[in-house]
N, C-alpha and C positions, 0 to 999 in steps of 0.2 A: 602576386602583389607587384612584381616588377613590371609586368605588362600593364597593369592598371596605372601605375605611375607614368609610364611612357605615354599611354593613351591620353591621360590628363594633360601632360606637358605639351604634346603635339596639338591638342584641341585648343589650349590657351594660346599657343603660338599662332594658330590659324586666325584667332580673333584680331590679332595685330597684323595679320597678313604678312608674316615673316617666316612661315613654316616652309615655304618653297613648294607647296603642294597645290595643285588645282583642287577645286571643291570635290570633284568626282574622285580624284586620287586620295584626298583626305578621308572621305567617307569610306573608301575601300580599305585604307589603312586602319581606321578605327574598327571596322568590321573584322578585319584579320586579327587585330589585337584582342578583340572580344572573343572571337572563336578560339584563339590560342589559350586565353585565360580559362574559358569554359572547359576546354579539353584537358588543361592542366589540373583543374579542380576535380574533374571526373576521374582522371587517372590517379590522383592522390587519394581520393576516397576509396577507389577500388582496391588499391594496394594497402592502404592503412587499415581497412576492415579485415584484411588477411594477415595483419601483423608484420608486413614487410619492413625491412630496415630503412632508415631515413635516406641513406645514399641511393638505394634503389628507387625510392619514391621520388627523390629530386631528379634523378636521371630520367625517369619515366615522364615526369612533368615537363622537363625541357624538350624531350623528344615529341611528346604529344602536342605541345604548344607550337613547336616548329613545323610539324607536319600539317596540322589542321590550320594553323595561321597561314602557311604558304598556300594551302588548297583554297582558302578564301581569297587571298591576295591575287592569285593567278586565275581563280574562278573558272569561267567558261573556257579559257584557254587550255585548261587541264580537263575539260569536260565535267566540271563540278558546278552545281548550281548553289551559290553561296547562301541564299536565304534559308534553304532547306537544311543545309549543313549546320548553320548557326542555331536554328530552332531545335534541331535534333540533339546537338551537343548540350544545349541549355537544359532541355527536358531530361537528358540522360543523367544529369548530376544526382538527383535523388535516387535513381535506380542503381548507380554504379556500386555502392557498397553491398547490394543485395543480389547481385548476379551470382547464382550458384550457392548462396548461403543465406542464413537468416530466415525469417518468415514474414507473412503478410502484416502481422501486428507491429513488428519492429519497423518495417518499411512505412507503415501508416504513421507511426509516431515520429520517425525521422522526417517524413515529408511535411507533416503538420508543423513541426518546429522550424523547418526550413522556410515554409511559406510565411510563418509569423515573423521570422527574421527578415525576410524580404520586405514585408509590409513595414516593419520598424525602420528598415533602411530608407524607404520612401519618406517616412515621418522625419527621419534624421536629416534628409535632404531639405525638406520644407523648413524645419527648425533652423538649420544652418543658414539657408538663404535669407529667411526673415530676420534672424538675429544679426548677421553680418551687415545686411543692408541697413538695418536700423542703427547699428553702431556707426557706420560710415555717414549716414545722414545726420546723426547727432554730432559727430565731429565736425562735419562741414558747416553745420548751423552754429555751433558754439565757438568755433575758431575762424569762422568766416573764410572757409576754404572752398574751392571749386574743383572737386575730383573729376578726372576724365570720364567721359560718357561710357567708355568701354569697361569701367570698373564693374558695373552691375552684370554685364555679360560674362566677365571673368568669374564672378561669384557663382552664377548659375551653372556655368560649364564645370567649374571645379566641384561643385556640389554633385552634379550628375555623373561626372567621370571619375571622381576620386572619393569623396566622402561617402556617397551611397554604396558604391561597390566594396569599399573597405569595411564599412559597417556590416554589409551583407555577408562578406567572407568571415567576419568575426562572429557571426551568429550561426554559422554552419555547425550542427551538433558534432561533438567528438565521440559520443557513445553510440555505437551502432546496434546494440542489442537492448537498448533501453525501451521500455514500454510504459504507457501511462495507465493508471488504474481506471477502470470503467465502472462507474457507479453513480447513483443519484447524488452522492455527497461531493463529487468532484465538480466544482463549479465550472472549470475550464471545459471539461468534456461535456458537461450538461449544456453549456452554451452552444457547442457545436451540434449537439443532438437536437436542441430546440430549433436551430436554424435549418437543419436538414429535414427534421421530421414535421415541422409545422409551417414551413414556408416553401422550401425547395421541392420536397417530395409531392405535396399536393399540386404544385404547379406542373411538375413533370407528368403526373397522372392525368390531369385535365388536358394538358397539351397532347398526350398520347391518345386520349379519347377523341379529341377534336380531329386528329389526323385519321383515326379509324372511321369516324363519321364522314370525313371527306372522301376516304376510299370507298365507302358505301355509296356515296353520292355519284362517284365516277361509275361504279357498276350499274347503278340504277338509270343514269342519264346518258352513259357512253360519252360523256364530255371529258376530254383528256385534261391532265393537270395543267395548271397555269404556269407561266414562266418563273414565278417566284418559289416554286416548290423546292428547288434545289437548296437554297440557303436556309429555308425553313427546316427541312429534314436534317440537314447537316448540323445546324445549331441544336436541334432537339437531340440528335444522337450524341453530340458532344456533352450536352447537359446530363444525359442519362448515364454515360460512362463515368463522368467526374463525380456525380452524385453516388453512384454505386461504389466507387473507391472510398469516398468520404464516409459512407454509411457502414463500412465493413464491421467495425467493433461496437457500433452504437445502435444496432438494430433494435435491441431489446428495450432501450430506454428512449428511443426516438418517436414512439407513438405508433398508432395503427397505420397511418399513411406510409410511414417509412418502412414498416414491416411488410406491408402489401407491395410496395414498390420493389423491395429486395426479392420478393418471390416471383414477381411477374415481369421484371425489367427486360428480359430477353424477348418476351412476347410483345412488349410495347414497341420494339424496333422492327419487327418482321414486316408489317405492311408499309410503314414509312420508308424502310429501305427499298421495298419494291417500287414505291413512287420515285425515290431518288434514282434508282437504276433506270427507270423509264426517262426521267428528266435528263440525266446525263447522256443516255443513248441518243435521244432526239437532238440534243445540242451538238454532240460530236458528229452525228450523221449530217447535220446541217452545215457546220463550219469547221469540223475537224477538232483535233486535240489542241487545246491551249493550256497555259499554265493553270488558270482558274479551274477549267474543266478536269484537268489531270488530278488536281488535289481534291476536287469534289468527288471524283471517282475513287481516289485513294482512301478518302475518309469513309465512303460507303463500303468499300471492300474491307477496311479494318473493322468497322462496326459489325459487318456480317460475320467475319471470322470470330470476333468476340462473342457474338450471339450464339453461333454454333458450338463454340467451346463451352459456354455457360450451360447450354442445354444438355451437352454430352457429359460434362463433368460437374454436375450440379452440386454434389456434396464435397468435392475435392477441388473446387475452383479457388485459386489464389489470386488476390487482387493485383499481384505483381504482373500477371498476364494482361490485365486491363491497361496498365501503364506501359508495359514493355513492348507489346506488339505494335501499338501505334508509333512509339518512338523509333523502333527498329524500321518500320515502314517509311517514316520521314527521312531517316538517315539513308536508307537504300534509294530513296527518290533523288538524292543529291548527285548521284553519279551512275555511270554504267548504262548499258542498253535498256535497262528497265527504268532508268531515271527520267526526270521530267524533260531535260534538254533533248535527249535522243527521241523520246516519244513525241514531243511537239515537233521536232525537226522532221521526223519521218512523215507524220500525218500531214503537216502543212505543205511539204514538198510534193507529196503525192497528190494533194488537191490541186496544186498549181499545174502539175503534169497532166491531170485529167482534162484540163481546159483546152490543151493544145495537142493536136495530133502530130505536129512536127516541131521544129525548133522555135523557141520563144524569142521573138525579135519585134522590133517596132512595126514591121509590116503585118505580123500576125495580130498585134494588139489593135491595129486599125479596124479589124473586123469585129471587135468586141463592143457591146453596148455599154452604157454608163454603169449599169449594175455589175456586169462582169468585171469591168475595170476596178470598181470599188472592192469587189471580192478579191481580186489579185493583190491589190494594195494591202488589204487587211492581212492576207496570208504572208506577204513579204514582211510586214511589221511584226507579225507573230513569230516568224523565223528569227528576226533581229532580237526579240526579247530573250531568246536562248542562244544567241550567237551561232545560228545554224544556216546562215546565208550561203555558205559554201556548198550546200546541197543543190543550189541552182546551177552548178557547173555543168550538169548534164543537160540543161535546158537552153542555156545561152552562154555567150562569152562573158562569164562572170569575172574572169581574171582581168579583163580589160577595163573594168569599172574602178574608178578612183576610190580608194578606201577612205572612210571618215575616221575621226578620232574615236567614235563610238559606233557600236553596231547599228544604232538607229540612224546615224548620219550615213553610214554605208547603205542602209536600206533606202534612204532618201535618194542616194546617188543611183541605185538600181532602178528606182521608179522613174527618175528623170531619164536615164539611159533608154528605158523601154517606152518612153513617152506615155506612161500610164496616167499622167496628170492631165494630158490634153483631152478635152471632152470629145466624143464622137461628133462628126459633122452633123449638124441639124438643119432641117429645112427652114428657110426664112418664113416669118409669119407677119401678118399685118393686122393691127387692131383697128376696128371701125367703131366709132361712137355714133349713136343715133339720138338726135335731138327730139324731145317730146314737147311739142308746141300746142297740141290739141288736148281738150279735156278728155279724161278717161272715164268710161262707164264702169262703175263698180257694183252695179245692181246684181243682187244674188250672192254677194260675197261679204263677209263681215270681218275679214282680216287681210292685211297687206304687209308683206315683209319686203323691205327694200334691199337692193343690191345682193341678191342671192347668186352665188357663182356656181356654174355648172361646167365641169371639165372632165375629159376622159381620164385624166390622171389624178383627179381630186377625189379623195375618199368621201363617203357620205357625210362624215362628221367634220370634215376639214373646211375651215373658212379663214379668210384673211382677217387680220386684226380689224381692218376697216369695216368689213362686213359684220364681224361679231359685235362691233360697237353700235351698229344700227339696229334699233329695236323693231320687232314686229308690232304693228299698230292694230288697234281695234277700231271698228266702225263706231262712230259716236252713238251713244245710247245703249251700247252693249255691255257697259261696265268698265272697270279699270284694271282687271286682272291681266297680267302680262301673258301673252300667248307664247307657245314654244317657238323657238327659232328654226325655220325650215332649213334643211341642207339637201344637197342633191348632186348627181353626176350623170354623165352621158355614158350609156352602155353601147359602144360602137358595134359590138358583135350582134346585138339584137335590135339595134336602132331604137332603143327605148330610153326614156328619161326616168331615172330613179329618184324619187323624192321621199324624204323622211321628215315628219313633223311630230315632235314628241317621241312617243314610242311606236308610231305607226309608219309603215313604209308602203308605198304603192308605185306601180310602174305605169308609164304613159307612153302610148305609141307616138313616135316622133318622126318617122321617116319622111312623110310628105311635108310636114311643117319645117323639118330640118333643111330639106332641099330648098324650100322657099327662102329661109333665113340665109343659107349659104349663097344663093344667087344674089340676094340683095346686098349681103355684106361684101362679096367679092367683086361687085360691080365697079367700085372705085374706092380709093382710100379717102380718109378725111371724114368730116362730120356729115351725116346724112339726114334726110328728113325722117319723119315718123315711120316706124315699122309697125305694121298692123299687129294688134294683140294676138297671141297664140292661144286658142281655146283647146284644151286637152282634156280627154276623158280617160280615167284610169281603169285598170283591170278590176279594181275593187269598187267601181261605181262612183268614184270621187271625181270632182271637177276642179280644175285650176285654170287660171288665166295668167299668162306670162306677158309682161311688158318689157321687151328686150331693149336694154340701154347700151349694150356694148357687146361686140363679137370679135373673136380672134380667128383669122383665116390662115391656114398653113398649106403649103404645097400648092396644088392646082385647084384652089378654091374650096378645099376641105375645111369644114368648121372644126376648130380645135377646142373651142369652148365659148361660153357667152355668159353675160351677166344680165339679170332681169329682176324687175319687181314682180313679186308673186302674190296673186290674190287667191284666197281659199276660204272655205267654210269651216270654222272651227269644229262644228258638230260632227262633220264627216271624219275628223281625225281623232276623235275621242271614243270611238266605238270599241 
């Protein structure tokens, strides 16, 4: 309670900007106080459930609050990742009384009452804020007063940092062996069973079926999973584990869907976890371990462990394992060589070291292209997120870099010191515009698309906003339906022009026509006279006509890209 009072007091001082803390330090202090309070509550519940005397409980609370609060305050300076520690301590609260004692049913009852108490605490916050604001507004109106503008902020902060936490602490159950009656006549339990059995369980079963069908599609088509599979499977596995915990005592009254779910839930996770493993592996292989990928992999590992335990100990499986193993893994991820900070630091430093055979300095950076520079910048910022920039000492003179107030500022100083922001030297280019003064023959074509851009670095679907806003037109008399917008690019390796219209793509030989365009474009800068239309035949038998309006020349007359009006026959692109 003392830590809650201190946190609320400091937060209210910060509103008036008299706390003496910078915003970052204030948030760090509030986080440390919250972590200390969570640790103190968990320690008190652990000892109280075992009948320890009050003096021992209070001493343990103070020690836990000091140790864990300090760990969060000093954070990465101590090699501790504060968010993981805070989440782990918070989730450990309902588990603390049942470590080595009790059973799954009493744990379920305690957790349900604790969750309800937390929900009531949020309701108390809402009622407090609305009630106090209404009273203040009423006083201001009736007595013609003008309260300071900061009053409402004080009310909200007090509600969130004092009223809500104190109400939640007051709703923590004091009986650790209490269980609720499970039966049709218990309205409270019946309500949970209805929610789990008729809403959540069917959703979980359908989601599992969809993921298995997706896995079958991968096997049939050999198309690898899309980039969003990671968060889909992680969300699904979290839903399955939480539902299995909630369903423990209510399987018999929850309906057919809930009973089926409780029988097959480990099998629902096997294939999705395989997809998650593939997604995590490909992302780590591409960009190394980051905080997000670390916890994605950690969740997958935890779900896999629970799945194996459930299959091996099917009749003796205690739901406390479902809660305890993930919480233990989150706590272990907060520190040590297995923790997120060290894992990210090792991975990102190794990826930077692979780019360079010698010492990392500005001279070595000059040889990197824009993509490699962006890669190194991303890796440096990833190191800064876990305060592991000192791992660069083996690569360059890191100690000579001026330190910032935050790791991100230091990362910025490293990037500036290595000249990673400076783009690589590029060849100058000249853009030539061609005037079109003569009529254009459109015979044989029924569509024209204006200002289609073709460039070696432009993806087939990429267009400028200007080009996208110009419609493809129909020849008069052909109807009013809008034609698909053509896109295209130059393939320098094959000397071909790749054009896509609607869902159809074709390649057109461009070597001779390209050379003619290059000669004309590089002859001189400025506006030129008409450039003869380019008649191209595609490999698929399609014909197009290009009316070049603009060309960009780089280096020694090499065409970097061009813009043209494109004429085509719609029937050839709908086959």
